[in-house]
C-alpha positions in Angstrom: 96.8 -43.3 10.3 95.8 -43.5 13.8 91.8 -43.1 14.2 89.6 -40.0 15.1 89.5 -40.4 18.2 93.2 -40.5 19.0 94.2 -37.8 16.8 91.6 -35.9 18.6 92.8 -36.8 21.9 96.8 -36.1 20.5 95.2 -32.7 18.9 93.5 -31.8 22.9 96.9 -32.7 24.8 98.9 -30.9 22.1 97.2 -27.8 22.5 97.6 -27.9 26.3 101.3 -27.4 26.5 101.5 -25.3 22.8 102.9 -22.0 23.6 102.1 -20.2 20.5 98.6 -21.2 21.1 98.7 -18.3 24.1 99.6 -15.6 21.4 96.9 -16.4 18.8 94.5 -14.0 18.2 91.0 -14.5 20.3 88.6 -15.3 17.6 90.9 -18.3 16.2 91.1 -19.2 20.0 87.4 -19.0 20.4 86.8 -21.4 16.6 88.9 -24.3 18.3 86.9 -23.9 21.7 83.7 -24.0 20.2 84.9 -27.3 18.0 86.0 -28.8 21.5 83.3 -28.1 24.0 80.7 -29.7 21.4 83.1 -32.8 21.0 83.0 -32.9 24.0 80.1 -31.9 25.3 77.0 -31.8 23.0 74.8 -28.6 22.0 75.3 -25.7 24.5 73.0 -25.3 27.7 72.6 -23.1 29.8 71.3 -19.1 29.2 73.6 -16.8 27.2 75.6 -14.9 29.5 75.7 -11.3 29.5 77.0 -9.6 26.7 79.3 -7.7 29.5 80.9 -10.9 30.7 83.1 -11.0 27.5 84.6 -14.0 27.9 81.5 -16.0 28.9 80.0 -15.0 26.1 82.6 -14.9 23.6 83.2 -18.9 24.3 79.4 -19.7 24.8 78.6 -18.1 21.4 81.7 -20.0 19.9 80.0 -23.5 21.2 76.0 -22.2 19.9 77.5 -21.5 16.6 78.5 -25.1 16.1 75.2 -26.4 17.9 73.7 -29.5 16.2 77.1 -30.5 14.8 77.6 -34.2 15.6 80.6 -35.5 18.2 82.7 -36.6 14.7 82.4 -33.9 12.4 83.6 -31.7 15.5 86.3 -33.5 16.4 87.4 -33.7 12.6 87.0 -29.4 12.4 89.1 -28.8 15.6 92.0 -31.5 14.4 91.8 -29.3 10.9 91.4 -26.0 12.5 94.6 -26.6 15.0 96.5 -28.0 12.0 95.8 -24.6 9.9 96.5 -22.6 13.1 99.9 -24.6 13.9 100.9 -23.9 9.8 99.9 -20.1 10.6 101.5 -19.3 13.7 103.9 -21.7 14.3 105.4 -23.0 10.9 108.6 -24.6 12.7 106.1 -26.7 15.0 105.7 -30.4 13.4 102.7 -30.3 15.6 100.8 -33.6 17.0 
């Protein structure tokens, strides 16, 4: 079985090309986004965007929700959530 880092990189590449992912509900996209940012960058920094900046605020909130999570845990959660989303929204897709 591939290592966590390798599986994570495959998952990230898969998302970039996944057409069904574009039609998912925003709350599910944001869940993956938070895990992705935490794994890639670490804890959220900077000021919280104004509430009227809907997209920026949603992304910031999703990332902030996983603040303190380790890189490995964030990668693992990203992979697991993506696998759930593939099964739910695109069950015919074999995944990554």
